[in-house]
C-alpha positions as CSV (number, residue, x, y, z in Angstrom):
1,M,-14.2,30.2,-10.1
2,S,-10.6,28.6,-9.8
3,A,-9.4,27.1,-13.1
4,F,-6.1,26.1,-14.0
5,L,-4.5,24.3,-17.4
6,L,-2.5,21.7,-17.2
7,K,-0.4,22.0,-20.5
8,R,0.9,18.6,-22.6
9,A,0.7,15.5,-19.3
10,G,1.3,12.2,-20.2
11,I,-2.1,10.5,-19.0
12,V,-2.1,7.1,-17.9
13,G,-4.9,5.1,-16.1
14,S,-8.5,5.9,-17.7
15,G,-7.7,3.5,-20.5
16,H,-4.5,4.7,-21.5
17,P,-1.7,1.7,-20.5
18,D,0.7,4.2,-22.0
19,P,1.4,7.5,-21.6
20,V,-0.7,9.9,-23.9
21,E,0.0,13.7,-24.3
22,R,-3.2,16.0,-23.4
23,D,-4.1,19.3,-22.0
24,L,-6.5,19.1,-18.8
25,L,-8.9,22.2,-18.2
26,V,-9.5,22.2,-14.9
27,V,-12.4,24.5,-13.2
28,D,-13.2,24.2,-9.6
29,G,-11.3,20.9,-9.0
30,V,-13.6,19.2,-12.1
31,I,-11.7,18.7,-15.5
32,R,-13.8,20.6,-17.6
33,D,-12.1,19.8,-20.8
34,L,-9.4,17.7,-22.3
35,G,-7.7,17.3,-25.4
36,E,-5.0,19.2,-27.5
37,N,-4.1,22.9,-27.8
38,L,-6.9,23.9,-25.2
39,S,-6.5,27.4,-24.1
40,A,-7.0,28.7,-21.0
41,P,-9.3,31.4,-19.7
42,D,-8.6,34.6,-18.4
43,G,-6.7,34.3,-15.3
44,A,-6.5,30.7,-15.3
45,D,-2.8,29.3,-14.3
46,V,-0.7,27.3,-16.9
47,I,0.8,24.5,-15.5
48,D,3.7,23.4,-17.9
49,A,3.1,19.3,-17.8
50,Q,5.5,18.6,-20.6
51,G,7.4,15.2,-20.3
52,K,5.6,14.3,-17.2
53,I,3.2,11.7,-16.4
54,L,-0.1,12.4,-14.7
55,I,-0.8,9.3,-12.9
56,P,-4.4,8.9,-11.0
57,G,-4.2,9.3,-7.2
58,L,-2.3,6.4,-5.5
59,C,-4.0,4.2,-2.7
60,D,-2.7,2.2,-0.3
61,V,-4.5,-0.2,1.5
62,H,-2.1,-1.4,4.0
63,V,-0.7,1.6,6.2
64,H,0.2,1.4,10.1
65,L,-0.4,4.7,11.3
66,R,0.0,4.2,14.9
67,E,-2.5,6.4,16.0
68,P,-3.7,5.6,18.8
69,G,-1.2,4.6,21.1
70,R,2.5,4.5,19.4
71,E,2.7,8.3,18.4
72,D,6.3,8.0,19.1
73,A,6.5,6.3,15.9
74,E,3.5,7.8,13.9
75,T,0.4,9.8,14.0
76,I,-1.9,10.3,11.8
77,A,-1.3,13.5,10.5
78,D,2.4,12.7,10.0
79,G,1.4,9.4,8.2
80,T,-0.9,11.1,5.6
81,E,1.6,14.2,4.9
82,A,4.1,10.9,4.3
83,A,1.2,9.8,2.1
84,I,0.7,13.1,0.3
85,A,4.5,13.5,-0.5
86,G,4.6,9.9,-2.1
87,G,1.3,10.8,-4.4
88,F,-1.2,8.7,-2.6
89,T,-4.4,10.2,-2.0
90,R,-6.4,7.9,0.3
91,V,-4.9,5.2,2.6
92,L,-6.6,2.3,4.6
93,A,-5.4,2.6,8.2
94,M,-4.6,-1.0,9.8
95,P,-6.2,-1.8,13.2
96,N,-3.4,-2.9,15.2
97,T,-3.4,0.3,17.4
98,D,-3.1,0.1,21.2
99,P,-6.0,0.0,21.9
100,P,-6.7,-1.9,18.6
101,I,-9.7,-1.4,16.4
102,D,-12.2,-3.9,17.4
103,T,-15.5,-2.2,18.1
104,G,-17.4,0.5,16.8
105,G,-16.8,3.1,18.8
106,M,-13.2,2.5,17.9
107,V,-13.8,2.7,14.3
108,T,-15.7,5.9,14.7
109,F,-12.9,7.6,16.8
110,V,-10.4,7.2,14.7
111,Q,-12.5,8.5,11.7
112,S,-13.1,11.7,13.7
113,M,-9.2,11.9,14.2
114,A,-8.3,11.3,10.7
115,A,-11.1,13.7,9.6
116,A,-9.7,16.4,12.2
117,K,-5.7,16.0,11.0
118,A,-5.6,14.4,7.6
119,R,-5.8,16.5,4.6
120,I,-6.7,13.0,2.1
121,P,-9.4,10.2,3.0
122,V,-8.3,7.7,5.6
123,S,-9.8,4.5,5.3
124,V,-10.4,2.2,8.5
125,A,-9.7,-1.6,9.1
126,G,-11.1,-3.1,12.0
127,C,-9.9,-6.4,13.6
128,L,-10.9,-9.8,12.7
129,T,-10.9,-11.3,16.5
130,K,-11.0,-9.3,19.5
131,G,-7.8,-7.6,20.6
132,R,-6.2,-9.4,17.9
133,E,-5.9,-12.7,20.1
134,G,-7.2,-15.1,17.6
135,A,-9.9,-16.4,19.5
136,K,-13.2,-14.6,19.4
137,L,-14.6,-12.7,16.6
138,A,-14.4,-9.0,16.7
139,E,-17.4,-6.9,16.8
140,I,-17.6,-7.2,13.1
141,A,-21.4,-6.1,12.5
142,D,-20.9,-2.8,14.3
143,M,-17.8,-1.7,13.0
144,A,-19.3,-2.5,9.7
145,S,-22.1,-0.3,10.5
146,Q,-19.5,2.5,11.4
147,G,-17.7,2.3,8.0
148,A,-15.3,-0.4,8.6
149,V,-14.3,-1.3,5.3
150,M,-11.8,-5.1,6.1
151,V,-11.1,-6.7,8.9
152,T,-7.8,-8.4,9.9
153,D,-5.6,-9.1,12.5
154,C,-2.8,-7.8,9.9
155,N,0.6,-9.2,11.1
156,H,-1.2,-11.6,13.3
157,A,-1.5,-15.0,11.6
158,L,-4.9,-16.1,12.2
159,Q,-4.0,-20.1,13.9
160,D,-7.6,-21.5,14.6
161,A,-9.0,-22.1,10.8
162,Y,-12.4,-22.3,12.3
163,V,-12.5,-18.9,13.4
164,L,-11.4,-17.8,9.7
165,R,-14.6,-19.9,8.4
166,R,-16.6,-18.4,10.9
167,A,-15.5,-15.0,9.8
168,L,-16.0,-15.3,6.1
169,E,-19.4,-17.0,6.4
170,Y,-20.4,-14.1,8.8
171,T,-18.5,-11.0,6.7
172,R,-20.5,-12.3,3.5
173,H,-23.5,-10.7,5.1
174,F,-21.9,-6.9,4.9
175,D,-19.8,-7.7,1.6
176,M,-16.5,-6.8,3.9
177,V,-13.7,-8.6,3.0
178,V,-11.3,-10.7,5.1
179,G,-7.7,-9.6,5.3
180,V,-5.2,-12.4,6.4
181,Y,-1.6,-12.6,7.2
182,P,-0.3,-15.9,5.8
183,D,2.0,-17.5,8.4
184,T,2.5,-20.8,10.4
185,P,4.1,-19.4,13.2
186,A,5.1,-22.9,14.5
187,L,7.2,-22.7,11.6
188,S,8.6,-18.8,11.5
189,D,8.7,-18.1,15.4
190,G,11.7,-16.9,16.1
191,G,13.1,-16.3,13.1
192,V,14.3,-13.0,11.6
193,M,15.1,-13.4,7.8
194,H,14.4,-15.8,5.1
195,E,15.6,-19.1,6.3
196,G,18.4,-20.4,3.3
197,R,21.9,-20.0,2.3
198,E,22.1,-16.4,3.2
199,S,21.1,-17.0,6.7
200,F,22.9,-19.9,7.1
201,R,25.9,-17.6,6.0
202,L,24.8,-14.5,8.6
203,G,24.3,-16.8,11.7
204,L,20.8,-15.7,11.6
205,P,17.8,-17.8,12.4
206,G,15.7,-17.9,9.4
207,I,11.8,-18.1,8.3
208,P,11.2,-20.8,5.9
209,A,8.9,-19.7,2.9
210,M,6.6,-22.9,3.6
211,A,5.6,-20.9,6.5
212,E,3.6,-18.5,4.3
213,E,2.9,-21.2,1.6
214,I,1.2,-23.1,3.8
215,G,-0.7,-20.5,5.7
216,I,-2.0,-19.0,2.0
217,E,-2.7,-22.6,1.2
218,R,-5.1,-23.3,4.0
219,D,-6.6,-19.8,4.0
220,L,-7.6,-20.5,0.3
221,R,-8.8,-23.6,0.9
222,V,-11.0,-22.4,3.4
223,A,-12.3,-19.4,1.8
224,A,-13.6,-21.7,-1.6
225,A,-15.6,-23.6,0.8
226,V,-17.6,-21.3,2.4
227,K,-17.1,-18.9,-0.8
228,G,-16.3,-16.1,1.2
229,R,-13.9,-12.9,0.4
230,I,-10.4,-13.3,1.3
231,H,-7.5,-10.7,0.6
232,I,-4.4,-12.4,0.9
233,Q,-1.8,-9.5,2.5
234,N,2.1,-9.3,2.1
235,V,2.7,-12.1,-0.6
236,S,6.2,-12.4,-0.5
237,T,7.0,-16.3,-2.3
238,A,6.9,-17.8,-5.4
239,E,4.8,-20.7,-4.5
240,G,2.6,-18.2,-2.8
241,V,2.4,-16.8,-6.0
242,A,1.3,-20.0,-8.1
243,S,-1.1,-21.1,-5.3
244,I,-3.0,-17.8,-5.5
245,R,-3.3,-18.2,-9.2
246,R,-4.7,-21.4,-9.3
247,F,-7.6,-20.6,-6.8
248,K,-8.3,-17.4,-9.1
249,E,-8.8,-19.6,-11.9
250,R,-11.3,-21.9,-9.8
251,G,-13.2,-19.1,-9.3
252,V,-12.5,-17.9,-5.7
253,R,-13.2,-14.9,-4.8
254,V,-9.2,-13.6,-3.7
255,T,-7.4,-10.4,-4.0
256,A,-3.9,-10.0,-3.2
257,E,-1.2,-7.8,-2.6
258,T,2.8,-7.7,-2.3
259,T,4.9,-4.6,-1.5
260,P,7.5,-2.9,-3.1
261,H,10.7,-3.8,-0.9
262,H,9.5,-7.5,-2.0
263,L,9.3,-6.9,-5.9
264,L,12.6,-4.8,-5.8
265,L,14.9,-6.3,-3.0
266,T,16.2,-10.0,-1.6
267,D,17.6,-11.3,1.4
268,R,21.4,-10.9,-0.3
269,M,21.5,-7.3,0.7
270,L,21.1,-8.1,4.2
271,E,25.5,-8.4,4.5
272,G,25.5,-5.5,6.5
273,Y,22.8,-6.3,9.3
274,N,21.1,-3.4,8.5
275,T,17.8,-3.5,10.5
276,H,16.0,-0.9,7.5
277,L,15.7,-4.3,5.6
278,K,14.0,-6.4,8.4
279,M,10.5,-6.9,7.6
280,M,8.1,-9.4,8.2
281,P,7.3,-11.4,5.6
282,P,11.3,-11.4,5.0
283,L,12.9,-10.5,1.8
284,R,13.1,-13.1,-0.4
285,T,15.2,-15.0,-2.8
286,D,15.7,-13.6,-6.2
287,E,13.7,-16.3,-8.0
288,D,10.6,-15.2,-5.2
289,R,11.3,-11.7,-6.4
290,D,11.1,-12.5,-9.8
291,A,7.9,-14.6,-9.2
292,L,6.0,-11.9,-7.6
293,L,6.8,-9.4,-10.3
294,E,5.2,-11.3,-13.2
295,G,2.4,-12.3,-10.6
296,V,1.6,-8.4,-10.4
297,R,2.6,-8.3,-14.6
298,D,-0.2,-11.1,-15.0
299,G,-3.2,-10.0,-12.4
300,T,-2.5,-13.0,-9.8
301,L,-1.1,-10.1,-7.5
302,D,-3.6,-7.2,-7.5
303,I,-2.4,-5.0,-5.5
304,I,1.0,-3.6,-4.7
305,A,0.5,-2.0,-1.2
306,T,3.5,-0.4,0.8
307,G,2.4,-1.7,4.4
308,H,4.2,1.4,5.8
309,A,5.1,0.2,9.4
310,P,7.2,3.2,11.3
311,H,9.3,2.6,13.9
312,T,11.3,4.8,16.0
313,D,15.2,5.1,15.7
314,F,15.6,3.8,19.6
315,E,13.9,0.7,18.1
316,K,15.4,0.2,14.5
317,N,18.8,0.4,16.2
318,L,18.5,-2.4,18.4
319,D,20.7,-5.7,17.0
320,F,19.4,-7.3,14.1
321,L,18.1,-10.1,16.5
322,H,16.0,-7.6,18.7
323,A,14.8,-4.8,16.0
324,P,11.5,-4.9,15.1
325,F,10.1,-6.0,11.7
326,G,8.9,-3.4,9.4
327,V,9.7,-0.6,7.3
328,V,8.3,2.8,6.2
329,G,7.2,2.9,2.7
330,L,4.7,5.6,1.6
331,E,6.9,8.6,0.5
332,T,9.1,5.9,-1.8
333,A,6.6,3.4,-3.3
334,L,6.0,5.4,-6.6
335,L,9.6,6.5,-6.9
336,C,11.6,2.8,-6.6
337,L,8.6,1.2,-8.8
338,Y,9.5,3.8,-11.4
339,T,13.2,3.7,-10.9
340,D,13.8,-0.2,-10.9
341,L,10.6,-1.4,-12.8
342,V,9.0,1.7,-15.4
343,H,12.4,3.0,-16.3
344,T,13.7,-0.4,-17.0
345,G,10.6,-1.7,-19.1
346,K,9.6,-4.3,-16.3
347,M,6.7,-3.0,-16.0
348,S,4.4,-0.2,-18.0
349,W,2.5,2.9,-16.6
350,G,-0.4,1.2,-17.0
351,Q,0.0,-1.8,-15.2
352,L,1.8,0.5,-12.1
353,A,-1.6,2.9,-12.2
354,A,-3.8,-0.7,-12.1
355,S,-2.2,-2.0,-9.0
356,L,-1.6,1.5,-7.1
357,S,-4.6,2.9,-7.6
358,D,-7.2,0.9,-9.7
359,A,-6.7,-2.1,-7.9
360,P,-6.7,-1.2,-4.4
361,R,-9.8,1.5,-4.8
362,K,-11.9,-1.6,-5.9
363,L,-10.8,-3.7,-2.8
364,L,-12.3,-1.0,-0.6
365,R,-15.3,-0.6,-3.3
366,L,-14.6,2.6,-4.5
367,A,-14.4,3.3,-8.5
368,P,-11.4,3.9,-10.3
369,L,-10.0,7.1,-10.7
370,S,-10.8,8.7,-14.1
371,L,-8.9,11.8,-15.8
372,A,-11.8,12.4,-18.4
373,P,-13.9,15.4,-18.6
374,G,-16.9,15.8,-15.8
375,H,-14.6,13.7,-13.0
376,R,-12.6,15.6,-10.3
377,L,-9.4,15.8,-10.5
378,E,-7.4,13.4,-7.9
379,A,-4.1,12.6,-9.0
380,A,0.3,13.0,-9.0
381,L,2.1,14.8,-11.6
382,F,5.3,13.1,-11.7
383,D,8.5,14.4,-13.7
384,P,10.4,10.6,-14.7
385,E,13.8,13.1,-15.2
386,G,13.9,14.6,-12.1
387,E,15.2,13.1,-9.0
388,T,14.4,12.7,-5.3
389,T,17.1,11.8,-2.4
390,I,15.4,10.5,0.6
391,E,16.9,11.7,3.7
392,R,15.7,12.2,7.4
393,N,15.6,15.8,6.7
394,T,12.7,15.4,3.5
395,L,10.9,12.6,4.9
396,K,7.2,13.4,6.3
397,S,7.1,10.4,8.4
398,R,7.9,10.6,11.8
399,S,10.0,7.4,11.4
400,F,12.8,7.1,9.0
401,N,13.4,3.0,8.6
402,S,13.4,3.0,5.1
403,P,15.4,0.7,2.7
404,W,16.2,3.4,0.8
405,L,17.4,6.2,3.1
406,H,20.4,7.9,1.8
407,Q,19.6,6.8,-1.6
408,T,18.8,9.0,-4.7
409,L,16.1,7.4,-6.7
410,K,14.7,8.8,-10.2
411,G,11.7,10.8,-10.6
412,R,10.6,13.4,-8.4
413,L,6.6,14.4,-7.6
414,T,5.9,17.6,-8.4
415,H,1.7,18.2,-7.8
416,V,-0.7,16.0,-5.9
417,F,-3.9,17.1,-6.9
418,L,-7.2,16.7,-4.9
419,G,-9.9,18.7,-6.7
420,E,-8.6,22.2,-6.9
421,D,-5.9,22.3,-4.3
422,D,-2.4,20.8,-5.0
423,L,-1.4,19.1,-1.7
424,L,2.1,19.0,-2.4
425,A,2.3,22.6,-2.7
426,D,0.2,23.1,0.3
427,S,2.6,20.9,2.1
428,R,6.0,22.7,1.2
429,T,4.3,26.0,1.9
430,S,3.0,24.4,5.6
């Protein structure tokens, strides 16, 4: 029997929107008792958690692990170690690998690699269309039978509304969610940042907000008509939030996500042409950022997902016009959201747990994690008084294209529990 006692941890989630100080006795990975002034059994370790936050394990539903095909940028092993370092205990792998995940066989192949290489569960998304080319539906039934939990062409916008209709109708038979990247390529192609005053001043071609907003409206209208289950990825504009809110009020089966970088950063920060700030959709305006935050707080945007998109130094060292879109985010999400939102009182710990743990798991048809007796411990212990400096030699990801590189963020993860294992401790000693 293995046992340890967490003393005076500030529990969030599990019905606690704000931290509630409690002791947790964990035996063989299961919470045996929860209360105040608990005593540790003989031989049990005691972890002093006073002043620290115990948050249910985070779940990221938008992660590019790059394997197979782009192991120079990321691997399943390194990407999931980055997840652990950020407090994530489950991730959903996107299907834009090489070759893409568009058959049941590819789903099984990636699952088998993850089982061998990852220390946390990895769910797998399949392609919406064959080869992510947007023309014909991929083998959705075959992928569903092998455990795929979502179909999406991720960062390829589906231009054919009829194909989207067929996908939404077909996936109802498997209760799968269709993930869509809302864009209008005729308006966005060639752009590298948000179209507006800043793009004009910097002399860079812009991507107008309406490219995303038209895509959201179209996709939601199709989903409303066929009563399909749709998930809007990478929401970045105020009008996009307003559209989703309106369709939710009509009862459409829609969920939506935004990212930490879109919640915290704006196009004004591109002054130095830093390619670590080049992403798709691009960073928008202060008004868009504020609307996204309000959307998370009122539940219009269900999920905060990192969109973790590793790229090599060679790729990101190109000039801003030619460098690829995308940033890494698994290791910095909790830290930067705490620094700029929770610490400043703009978001509660309960809201953060809902958008980083409960809602993502619900999207994947998983029960929310519970920090109550009888449940397996799956949680991260966070020290709000600590600090974490983001440097190349501290990141577990194979790539370093982080907007927060060389910055010091508030807070520090001290433990990541998965049953009786402290994955963060194991990572530090490996």
